C-alpha positions as CSV (number, residue, x, y, z in Angstrom):
1,X,-75.6,22.5,16.7
2,X,-75.0,18.8,15.9
3,X,-72.7,18.0,13.0
4,X,-72.4,14.5,11.5
5,X,-71.5,13.1,8.2
6,X,-68.5,14.6,6.4
7,X,-67.8,16.9,9.1
8,X,-66.2,20.3,8.0
9,X,-68.4,23.0,9.4
10,X,-67.1,26.4,10.3
11,X,-67.7,28.3,13.5
12,X,-71.2,29.7,12.7
13,X,-72.1,31.7,15.8
14,X,-68.7,33.7,15.8
15,X,-69.7,35.1,12.4
16,X,-73.2,35.9,12.9
17,X,-74.4,39.1,11.4
18,X,-76.9,41.1,13.4
19,X,-78.7,42.3,10.5
20,X,-79.6,38.8,9.5
21,X,-81.8,40.0,6.5
22,X,-79.0,41.2,4.3
23,X,-77.9,37.7,3.7
24,X,-81.4,36.7,2.8
25,X,-81.9,39.6,0.5
26,X,-78.7,38.9,-1.3
27,X,-78.9,35.3,-2.0
28,X,-82.1,33.3,-0.6
29,X,-84.3,34.9,-3.1
30,X,-82.4,33.7,-6.0
31,X,-82.4,29.9,-4.9
32,X,-84.8,27.2,-5.3
33,X,-84.6,25.0,-2.3
34,X,-85.6,21.4,-2.4
35,X,-87.5,20.8,1.0
36,X,-87.9,17.2,2.2
37,X,-86.9,15.3,-0.9
38,X,-88.5,11.8,-0.9
39,X,-88.2,8.8,-2.9
40,X,-85.5,6.5,-3.6
41,X,-82.0,7.8,-2.6
42,X,-78.7,7.3,-4.0
43,X,-75.9,6.5,-1.3
44,X,-73.5,8.9,-2.9
45,X,-74.9,12.4,-2.2
46,X,-73.1,13.5,-5.4
47,X,-75.6,11.6,-7.5
48,X,-78.4,13.7,-6.1
49,X,-76.5,16.9,-6.4
50,X,-76.7,17.4,-2.5
51,X,-74.0,19.2,-0.7
52,X,-75.5,18.8,2.6
53,X,-78.4,18.3,4.9
54,X,-79.8,21.1,7.3
55,X,-82.2,19.7,9.9
56,X,-83.0,16.7,7.7
57,X,-83.6,18.9,4.6
58,X,-81.3,18.4,1.8
59,X,-79.6,21.4,0.2
60,X,-78.3,21.4,-3.4
61,X,-74.7,21.7,-4.5
62,X,-75.5,24.2,-7.2
63,X,-77.2,26.6,-4.8
64,X,-74.1,26.5,-2.5
65,X,-71.7,26.6,-5.3
66,X,-73.1,29.9,-6.7
67,X,-72.7,31.4,-3.1
68,X,-69.0,30.1,-2.9
69,X,-68.3,31.2,-6.3
70,X,-69.7,34.8,-5.6
71,X,-67.3,35.2,-2.4
72,X,-64.3,33.9,-4.0
73,X,-64.6,36.1,-7.1
74,X,-65.4,39.1,-5.0
75,X,-62.1,38.4,-3.1
76,X,-60.1,38.1,-6.2
77,X,-58.8,34.6,-5.7
78,X,-55.9,35.1,-8.0
79,X,-54.0,36.9,-5.2
80,X,-54.9,34.4,-2.4
81,X,-53.3,31.5,-1.2
82,X,-54.9,27.9,-0.6
83,X,-55.3,28.8,3.0
84,X,-57.3,32.1,2.4
85,X,-59.3,30.5,-0.3
86,X,-60.3,27.6,2.0
87,X,-61.3,30.2,4.6
88,X,-63.6,31.9,2.2
89,X,-65.0,28.6,1.2
90,X,-65.9,28.1,4.9
91,X,-67.4,31.5,5.1
92,X,-69.6,30.8,2.4
93,X,-70.7,27.4,3.9
94,X,-71.4,29.3,7.1
95,X,-73.7,32.0,5.3
96,X,-75.3,29.1,3.3
97,X,-76.3,27.3,6.6
98,X,-77.6,30.5,8.2
99,X,-79.6,31.3,5.1
100,X,-81.3,28.0,5.0
101,X,-82.0,28.0,8.5
102,X,-83.7,31.2,8.2
103,X,-85.7,30.0,5.4
104,X,-86.8,27.0,7.4
105,X,-87.9,29.6,10.3
106,X,-90.1,31.3,7.4
107,X,-91.8,28.1,6.8
108,X,-92.1,27.1,10.7
109,X,-93.6,30.5,11.4
110,X,-96.1,30.5,8.4
111,X,-94.6,33.9,7.0
112,X,-96.6,34.6,3.9
113,X,-96.4,37.9,2.0
114,X,-99.6,38.9,0.0
115,X,-98.9,39.1,-3.8
116,X,-100.3,42.7,-3.9
117,X,-97.9,43.7,-1.1
118,X,-95.0,42.3,-3.1
119,X,-95.9,44.4,-6.2
120,X,-96.4,47.4,-4.4
121,X,-93.1,47.0,-2.6
122,X,-91.3,46.4,-5.9
123,X,-93.0,49.3,-7.8
124,X,-92.7,51.8,-4.7
125,X,-89.6,50.8,-2.9
126,X,-86.8,49.6,-5.4
127,X,-83.8,47.6,-4.1
128,X,-80.9,49.8,-3.3
129,X,-78.8,48.0,-5.9
130,X,-81.2,48.9,-8.6
131,X,-81.0,52.5,-8.1
132,X,-77.4,52.4,-9.3
133,X,-78.4,50.8,-12.7
134,X,-77.5,53.2,-15.7
135,X,-80.7,52.3,-17.4
136,X,-82.6,53.8,-14.6
137,X,-80.9,57.1,-14.4
138,X,-82.2,60.5,-15.8
139,X,-79.6,63.5,-15.6
140,X,-77.3,61.5,-13.3
141,X,-80.1,60.7,-10.9
142,X,-82.3,57.6,-10.2
143,X,-85.6,57.9,-12.2
144,X,-88.5,56.2,-10.3
145,X,-90.6,56.5,-13.4
146,X,-88.1,54.9,-15.7
147,X,-87.8,52.1,-13.3
148,X,-91.6,51.7,-12.9
149,X,-92.0,51.5,-16.7
150,X,-89.4,48.8,-17.0
151,X,-91.1,46.6,-14.3
152,X,-94.5,47.2,-15.8
153,X,-93.1,46.2,-19.6
154,X,-92.4,42.6,-18.5
155,X,-90.0,42.5,-21.2
156,X,-89.4,38.6,-21.8
157,X,-85.8,39.3,-22.5
158,X,-85.4,40.2,-18.8
159,X,-87.6,37.3,-17.3
160,X,-84.8,36.2,-15.2
161,X,-84.2,39.6,-13.8
162,X,-87.8,40.0,-13.0
163,X,-87.8,36.8,-11.1
164,X,-84.7,37.7,-9.1
165,X,-86.1,41.2,-8.0
166,X,-89.5,39.5,-7.1
167,X,-88.0,36.7,-4.9
168,X,-85.5,39.2,-3.3
169,X,-88.3,41.6,-2.6
170,X,-90.4,38.7,-1.2
171,X,-87.8,37.4,1.1
172,X,-86.9,41.0,2.3
173,X,-90.6,41.4,3.3
174,X,-90.6,37.9,5.0
175,X,-87.6,39.0,6.8
176,X,-89.2,42.0,8.1
177,X,-92.4,40.3,9.1
178,X,-90.4,37.8,11.0
179,X,-88.0,40.4,12.6
180,X,-91.3,42.1,13.9
181,X,-92.6,39.1,15.3
182,X,-89.4,38.4,17.3
183,X,-89.4,41.8,18.6
184,X,-93.1,41.7,19.4
185,X,-93.6,42.8,23.2
186,X,-90.2,44.3,23.5
187,X,-90.1,47.5,25.8
188,X,-87.8,49.4,28.1
189,X,-89.0,49.9,31.7
190,X,-89.0,53.2,33.5
191,X,-86.1,51.9,35.9
192,X,-84.0,50.9,32.8
193,X,-84.5,54.2,31.3
194,X,-83.4,56.1,34.7
195,X,-80.4,53.9,35.0
196,X,-79.4,54.5,31.6
197,X,-79.9,58.3,32.1
198,X,-78.0,58.6,35.2
199,X,-75.0,56.5,33.8
200,X,-74.6,57.9,30.5
201,X,-76.2,61.5,30.5
202,X,-75.4,62.9,33.9
203,X,-71.7,64.4,33.9
204,X,-69.2,65.3,36.7
205,X,-65.9,67.2,36.5
206,X,-63.1,66.8,39.0
207,X,-59.6,67.7,40.0
208,X,-57.6,64.7,41.2
209,X,-54.4,63.8,42.8
210,X,-53.0,60.6,41.2
211,X,-50.2,58.1,42.4
212,X,-49.6,55.3,39.8
213,X,-49.3,51.8,40.7
214,X,-46.5,51.4,38.1
215,X,-44.1,53.2,40.2
216,X,-44.6,50.9,43.1
217,X,-44.1,47.5,41.4
218,X,-41.6,45.3,42.9
219,X,-38.9,43.6,41.2
220,X,-39.2,39.9,40.2
221,X,-36.3,38.9,42.4
222,X,-38.1,40.1,45.5
223,X,-40.9,37.7,45.3
224,X,-40.5,34.3,46.9
225,X,-41.8,30.9,45.6
226,X,-44.1,30.6,48.5
227,X,-45.5,34.2,47.7
228,X,-46.1,33.1,44.2
229,X,-47.6,29.6,44.9
230,X,-50.0,31.2,47.6
231,X,-51.3,33.8,45.3
232,X,-51.8,31.2,42.5
233,X,-53.8,28.8,44.7
234,X,-55.9,31.6,46.1
235,X,-56.8,32.9,42.7
236,X,-56.4,29.8,40.5
237,X,-59.8,30.1,38.8
238,X,-58.7,33.5,37.4
239,X,-56.1,31.9,35.3
240,X,-58.5,29.9,33.2
241,X,-58.5,26.4,31.6
242,X,-56.7,24.5,29.0
243,X,-59.6,23.9,26.6
244,X,-60.2,20.1,25.4
245,X,-57.6,19.6,23.0
246,X,-56.9,16.9,20.2
247,X,-53.5,15.5,18.7
248,X,-53.2,14.4,15.4
249,X,-50.8,12.5,12.9
250,X,-50.6,13.8,9.3
251,X,-49.0,13.4,5.9
252,X,-47.9,16.5,4.2
253,X,-47.7,17.2,0.5
254,X,-45.4,20.2,0.7
255,X,-45.8,23.1,-1.8
256,X,-42.6,24.6,-0.6
257,X,-40.7,26.5,-3.3
258,X,-38.0,24.1,-5.0
259,X,-34.8,24.9,-6.8
260,X,-36.7,24.3,-10.0
261,X,-39.1,27.2,-9.0
262,X,-36.4,29.4,-8.3
263,X,-34.7,28.8,-11.6
264,X,-37.9,29.5,-13.4
265,X,-38.4,32.8,-11.4
266,X,-34.9,33.8,-12.7
267,X,-35.8,32.6,-16.3
268,X,-38.8,34.9,-16.2
269,X,-37.2,38.0,-15.0
270,X,-34.4,37.4,-17.5
271,X,-37.1,37.1,-20.3
272,X,-38.5,40.5,-19.2
273,X,-35.1,41.9,-19.3
274,X,-34.8,40.7,-22.9
275,X,-38.1,42.3,-23.8
276,X,-36.9,45.6,-22.5
277,X,-33.6,45.4,-24.3
278,X,-35.7,44.6,-27.7
279,X,-37.5,47.9,-27.3
280,X,-40.3,47.5,-24.7
281,X,-40.5,50.5,-22.4
282,X,-39.6,49.8,-18.6
283,X,-43.0,50.9,-17.6
284,X,-45.0,48.9,-20.0
285,X,-43.0,45.9,-18.9
286,X,-43.6,46.7,-15.2
287,X,-47.4,47.1,-15.8
288,X,-47.6,44.0,-17.8
289,X,-45.2,41.6,-15.8
290,X,-44.4,42.7,-12.2
291,X,-45.9,40.8,-9.4
292,X,-45.8,43.8,-7.1
293,X,-49.4,44.8,-7.8
294,X,-49.2,48.2,-6.1
295,X,-46.3,49.6,-8.2
296,X,-47.2,47.8,-11.3
297,X,-50.3,49.7,-11.5
298,X,-47.9,52.7,-11.6
299,X,-45.6,51.3,-14.4
300,X,-43.4,50.1,-11.7
301,X,-43.0,53.4,-10.0
302,X,-41.7,53.4,-6.3
303,X,-41.2,57.0,-6.0
304,X,-38.3,58.6,-4.0
305,X,-36.8,56.7,-1.0
306,X,-33.8,57.2,1.1
307,X,-31.1,54.6,2.4
308,X,-32.8,52.0,5.1
309,X,-36.1,52.2,3.3
310,X,-35.5,49.2,1.1
311,X,-33.9,45.6,1.7
312,X,-30.2,46.0,1.5
313,X,-29.5,44.3,-1.9
314,X,-32.2,46.3,-3.7
315,X,-30.9,49.5,-1.9
316,X,-27.4,48.9,-3.0
317,X,-28.3,48.2,-6.4
318,X,-30.5,51.2,-6.8
319,X,-28.0,53.6,-5.2
320,X,-25.2,52.2,-7.4
321,X,-27.0,52.4,-10.6
322,X,-26.8,55.2,-13.3
323,X,-29.7,57.5,-13.9
324,X,-31.6,55.8,-16.9
325,X,-29.8,52.5,-16.3
326,X,-31.7,49.1,-16.0
327,X,-29.8,46.8,-13.5
328,X,-30.7,43.4,-12.4
329,X,-31.7,40.7,-11.9
330,X,-31.1,41.5,-8.1
331,X,-32.1,38.9,-5.7
332,X,-33.9,39.7,-2.4
333,X,-36.0,37.7,0.1
334,X,-39.0,38.6,-2.0
335,X,-37.7,37.4,-5.3
336,X,-35.8,38.8,-8.3
337,X,-36.0,42.6,-9.4
338,X,-35.1,44.7,-12.3
339,X,-34.5,48.4,-11.5
340,X,-34.4,51.5,-13.4
341,X,-33.2,54.6,-11.7
342,X,-35.0,57.9,-13.1
343,X,-33.6,60.5,-10.8
344,X,-31.2,61.0,-7.8
345,X,-30.7,63.6,-5.3
346,X,-27.3,64.5,-4.1
347,X,-26.0,66.3,-0.9
348,X,-22.4,67.0,-0.5
349,X,-21.4,64.8,-3.3
350,X,-23.4,61.8,-2.0
351,X,-26.6,60.3,-3.1
352,X,-29.2,61.0,-0.5
353,X,-32.4,59.9,-2.4
354,X,-33.3,57.8,-5.4
355,X,-36.5,57.8,-7.7
356,X,-36.8,54.3,-9.1
357,X,-39.1,51.8,-10.9
358,X,-39.0,48.1,-10.6
359,X,-40.2,44.7,-11.9
360,X,-40.6,42.1,-9.4
361,X,-40.9,38.3,-10.0
362,X,-41.6,36.6,-6.6
363,X,-40.3,33.3,-5.4
364,X,-43.3,31.1,-5.7
365,X,-44.4,27.5,-6.5
366,X,-44.8,27.4,-10.1
367,X,-47.7,25.3,-11.8
368,X,-45.3,22.4,-12.5
369,X,-44.7,22.2,-8.9
370,X,-48.3,22.8,-7.5
371,X,-49.8,20.5,-10.2
372,X,-47.4,17.6,-9.4
373,X,-48.2,18.2,-5.5
374,X,-51.9,18.1,-6.3
375,X,-51.5,15.0,-8.3
376,X,-49.8,13.3,-5.5
377,X,-52.3,14.4,-3.1
378,X,-55.3,13.3,-5.4
379,X,-53.6,9.9,-5.7
380,X,-53.4,9.6,-1.8
381,X,-57.0,10.6,-1.7
382,X,-58.1,8.0,-4.2
383,X,-56.3,5.2,-1.9
384,X,-58.4,6.5,0.9
385,X,-61.6,6.7,-1.1
386,X,-60.9,2.9,-1.9
387,X,-60.0,1.6,1.5
388,X,-61.9,4.0,3.8
389,X,-60.9,6.9,5.9
390,X,-59.8,5.1,8.9
391,X,-56.5,4.4,10.8
392,X,-55.5,1.2,8.8
393,X,-56.2,2.7,5.4
394,X,-54.1,5.8,6.5
395,X,-51.2,3.7,7.3
396,X,-51.6,1.6,4.0
397,X,-51.7,4.9,1.9
398,X,-48.9,6.6,3.4
399,X,-46.6,3.4,3.1
400,X,-47.8,2.6,-0.7
401,X,-47.1,6.4,-1.4
402,X,-43.7,6.4,0.3
403,X,-44.9,9.1,2.9
404,X,-43.8,9.6,6.4
405,X,-46.4,10.0,8.9
406,X,-45.5,12.6,11.7
407,X,-47.3,14.1,14.7
408,X,-48.7,17.5,14.5
409,X,-49.3,18.2,18.3
410,X,-52.5,19.2,20.1
411,X,-55.2,21.6,18.7
412,X,-57.5,23.5,21.1
413,X,-61.3,23.2,20.5
414,X,-62.6,26.1,18.4
415,X,-59.1,27.0,17.2
416,X,-57.5,26.4,14.0
417,X,-54.1,27.2,14.8
418,X,-51.4,24.6,14.7
419,X,-47.8,24.7,16.1
420,X,-46.4,23.3,12.9
421,X,-48.6,24.7,10.1
422,X,-50.2,27.8,11.6
423,X,-53.7,28.1,10.5
424,X,-55.4,25.2,9.1
425,X,-58.9,26.1,8.3
426,X,-61.4,23.5,9.3
427,X,-58.9,21.4,11.2
428,X,-60.5,22.0,14.8
429,X,-64.0,21.2,13.3
430,X,-62.9,18.0,11.8
431,X,-60.7,16.9,15.0
432,X,-63.6,17.7,17.5
433,X,-66.6,15.9,15.5
434,X,-64.6,12.8,14.7
435,X,-63.6,9.9,16.8
436,X,-60.0,8.5,17.3
437,X,-58.6,7.0,14.1
438,X,-60.9,8.9,11.8
439,X,-58.9,10.5,8.8
440,X,-59.8,13.8,7.1
441,X,-60.2,14.8,3.6
442,X,-57.7,17.3,2.3
443,X,-57.0,20.3,4.3
444,X,-54.9,23.4,3.2
445,X,-52.1,24.9,5.1
446,X,-49.3,27.5,4.1
447,X,-46.9,24.7,3.7
448,X,-48.8,22.4,1.5
449,X,-52.0,19.8,1.8
450,X,-52.5,17.7,4.8
451,X,-54.6,14.8,5.6
452,X,-54.9,14.1,9.2
453,X,-55.7,11.3,11.6
454,X,-57.2,11.9,14.9
455,X,-55.0,10.6,17.8
456,X,-55.2,11.5,21.5
457,X,-57.4,13.7,23.4
458,X,-56.7,15.9,26.5
459,X,-59.6,16.8,28.7
460,X,-60.4,20.2,29.7
461,X,-58.2,20.9,32.8
462,X,-57.2,23.9,35.0
463,X,-54.0,25.4,34.1
464,X,-50.9,24.6,36.1
465,X,-48.7,27.2,37.9
466,X,-45.9,26.3,35.5
467,X,-48.1,27.3,32.5
468,X,-49.2,30.5,33.8
469,X,-46.2,31.4,36.1
470,X,-45.4,34.9,34.2
471,X,-49.2,35.9,34.5
472,X,-49.1,34.9,38.3
473,X,-46.0,37.0,38.9
474,X,-47.3,40.0,37.1
475,X,-50.8,40.0,38.8
476,X,-48.9,39.5,42.1
477,X,-46.7,42.7,41.3
478,X,-49.8,44.5,40.3
479,X,-51.3,43.6,43.6
480,X,-48.5,44.8,45.7
481,X,-48.0,47.9,43.6
482,X,-51.7,48.6,44.2
483,X,-51.4,48.2,48.1
484,X,-48.2,50.4,48.1
485,X,-49.8,53.2,46.0
486,X,-53.0,53.1,48.1
487,X,-50.7,53.4,51.4
488,X,-48.9,56.3,49.8
489,X,-52.0,58.2,48.9
490,X,-53.4,57.6,52.4
491,X,-50.1,59.1,53.6
492,X,-50.7,62.3,51.4
493,X,-54.3,62.4,52.3
494,X,-53.4,63.4,55.7
495,X,-51.6,66.5,54.4
496,X,-54.0,67.7,52.0
497,X,-56.2,70.8,53.2
498,X,-57.7,71.8,49.7
499,X,-57.2,71.1,45.9
500,X,-54.3,73.5,45.6
501,X,-52.3,71.1,47.6
502,X,-52.7,68.7,44.8
503,X,-50.3,70.8,42.8
504,X,-47.8,71.4,45.5
505,X,-47.7,67.6,46.0
506,X,-47.3,66.7,42.3
507,X,-44.5,69.3,41.9
508,X,-42.3,67.4,44.4
509,X,-42.3,63.9,42.5
510,X,-42.4,62.7,39.2
511,X,-44.7,59.9,40.3
512,X,-47.5,62.0,41.5
513,X,-50.0,63.9,39.1
514,X,-52.4,66.8,39.5
515,X,-54.9,66.6,37.0
516,X,-58.1,68.7,36.1
517,X,-60.5,66.5,34.1
518,X,-63.2,67.4,31.6
519,X,-66.8,66.4,31.9
520,X,-67.3,62.5,32.2
521,X,-70.3,60.2,33.0
522,X,-70.6,57.3,35.4
523,X,-69.8,55.0,32.6
524,X,-67.7,57.1,30.4
525,X,-64.0,57.5,29.7
526,X,-61.9,59.8,32.0
527,X,-58.6,61.1,30.4
528,X,-55.8,60.1,32.7
529,X,-57.8,57.4,34.4
530,X,-59.8,55.5,31.7
531,X,-62.8,53.9,33.0
532,X,-62.5,53.0,36.7
533,X,-65.5,52.0,38.5
534,X,-64.2,53.1,42.0
535,X,-63.0,56.6,40.8
536,X,-66.2,57.2,38.9
537,X,-68.4,56.2,42.0
538,X,-66.6,58.5,44.2
539,X,-66.9,61.5,41.5
540,X,-70.8,61.1,41.7
541,X,-71.1,60.3,45.6
542,X,-68.6,63.0,46.9
543,X,-70.0,66.4,47.9
544,X,-69.0,69.2,45.5
545,X,-66.1,71.1,46.8
546,X,-65.1,68.4,49.3
547,X,-62.0,66.3,49.4
548,X,-62.9,62.6,48.9
549,X,-61.4,59.8,51.0
550,X,-58.5,57.9,49.4
551,X,-59.6,55.8,46.3
552,X,-58.1,52.5,45.2
553,X,-58.5,52.3,41.6
554,X,-57.6,49.8,38.9
555,X,-54.1,51.4,37.9
556,X,-53.6,54.1,40.4
557,X,-54.7,55.5,43.7
558,X,-56.6,59.0,43.9
559,X,-57.7,61.7,46.0
560,X,-60.4,64.0,44.1
561,X,-62.3,67.2,44.7
562,X,-65.6,67.5,42.6
563,X,-65.7,70.9,40.9
564,X,-69.3,70.4,39.4
565,X,-71.7,67.8,38.8
566,X,-75.1,67.5,36.9
567,X,-77.9,66.7,39.6
568,X,-80.8,64.7,38.5
569,X,-83.7,66.7,37.0
570,X,-87.1,65.1,36.3
571,X,-87.8,67.6,33.6
572,X,-84.5,66.9,31.9
573,X,-85.1,63.2,32.2
574,X,-88.6,63.5,30.5
575,X,-87.1,65.6,27.6
576,X,-84.2,62.9,27.0
577,X,-86.4,59.8,27.5
578,X,-87.7,59.5,23.8
579,X,-84.0,59.6,22.3
580,X,-82.9,57.4,25.0
581,X,-85.6,54.9,24.5
582,X,-84.9,54.7,20.9
583,X,-81.0,54.0,21.5
584,X,-82.0,51.4,24.0
585,X,-84.5,49.7,22.0
586,X,-82.0,49.2,19.2
587,X,-79.5,47.6,21.5
588,X,-82.3,45.3,22.9
589,X,-83.6,44.4,19.5
590,X,-80.0,43.6,18.2
591,X,-79.5,41.2,21.5
592,X,-82.8,39.6,20.8
593,X,-81.9,38.9,17.1
594,X,-78.6,37.6,18.2
595,X,-80.2,35.3,20.8
596,X,-82.4,33.9,18.5
597,X,-80.0,33.4,15.8
598,X,-77.7,31.5,18.2
599,X,-80.6,29.4,19.3
600,X,-81.6,28.1,15.9
601,X,-77.9,27.4,15.2
602,X,-77.4,25.5,18.4
603,X,-80.4,23.5,17.8
604,X,-79.7,22.5,14.2
605,X,-78.4,19.5,12.8
606,X,-76.1,19.8,9.9
607,X,-74.6,17.0,7.5
608,X,-71.6,18.2,5.4
609,X,-70.9,16.6,2.0
610,X,-68.6,19.4,0.7
611,X,-65.5,17.0,1.0
612,X,-66.9,14.7,-1.6
613,X,-66.8,17.7,-4.2
614,X,-63.2,18.5,-3.9
């Protein structure tokens, strides 16, 4: 996927839904797209109400805004910080692009639904959401007759609702048509069915002697540098690469809690204490004011708790308070608390448990702080708007606003994590769709607002021994352990005459185990083993009742005796084919849809103007 213009696009492929039509049903039907707007264009997309371009087609701000608003409302943004809200907005943008790409595919594939089919579908197959509407209920159940009467009445007061139902239904049917077209010709071969049947349906049961690799791991001190280096060089490709990464400079508008914020929190908690002293019940005050949402809903009730369950300042205050007494403000790392002890449980003259309520005012940035920070950030943005989003303008704006430019370190491609700020939604997308010296619009971090400038690039490179030394040492130790445990099982194998010897051997050492398995398939999970290709291959190839050759597994070495095993039966296979084919077709259809979605995204070109609206 090519991204140009104001580049702030989320990682679409990673969030792709398998069932693509859900998004279409929910949103596309309610939008009116402006495909291929022509005529004279203003240079500023905002003047045209345009939020972006997808494959050359303009998409409207109002359509995107309704989706963004829906997502943020559903998430309850009052409880979310700026970083979480920024992620939600990126998710909304991702979905918006997918919906538009699917809409374009409808046109490209000439997907048309006859009017009669739409009417029949609306009348006889109501949308699931409509089946929950109270006005369509009769004796607590959905009434198709009531619903159909409503649809047929065409009440002008519900014109918008009719329009929405029609559009959603039409797009649902379009989705089905396109999905069927994509799945056309899909089939499962006889050979595929047979492999699946043998791998998943045929079962075996074994008894096995297990020698764990773990018990043979050498100490770090026994490994020489030459051993470690040799292993690394022989297996270097297994240790991956450092992805391409980009360095950035930044200016930060910090939203850190100030002394003034802490003073305001103390002022608030004292005000609530005054309300209680003036006659307001503690429970009502907690319900109305407490910022601990879970306990506020229960009028501040924390239930019973013992010592060690709460942070120490809170615990000390609660266990020292008298029953019925309101104590506080108590300062903890969370903020300021008022505490009311309701009951105490004593044992041998000492308080064992306390039942209490509390009111919490969290330490946070108050509006006076955040508004000031937003103002300073907007002033910086105005300077960039005036002079351009380039390196020279960045230096100038920082100088004029008295800001220090600092280095943020390298960020890997496709990863929004930064060493200094944690997750910064959209930072990787900006860095890797921009050139050196380009400056971002406002980004959000847990520490405040950022404007960043692209600095240096590190190309993808193989990881050095210094970077992965710990991994190399662990893998080398595992390799040595595996070889040693295999030697041990070979030694034990020479003493085994039948499976009863497994028990005798296991009793002699804590590191040996004699285990009777339950039924398992070639590709299934085996208790005490996990999924181990060599173990399971032996279970299905060793003759029943015979002792297998020693097996070098992933995490242990084994000797097994097969107690019983399903043999292939053509009759049983024929009986299982229908359900087997249905299961495999579902998986293959899912893969086809995913591949198709990835394809239309990879081949799309997106221009993102969202930053102009912030």
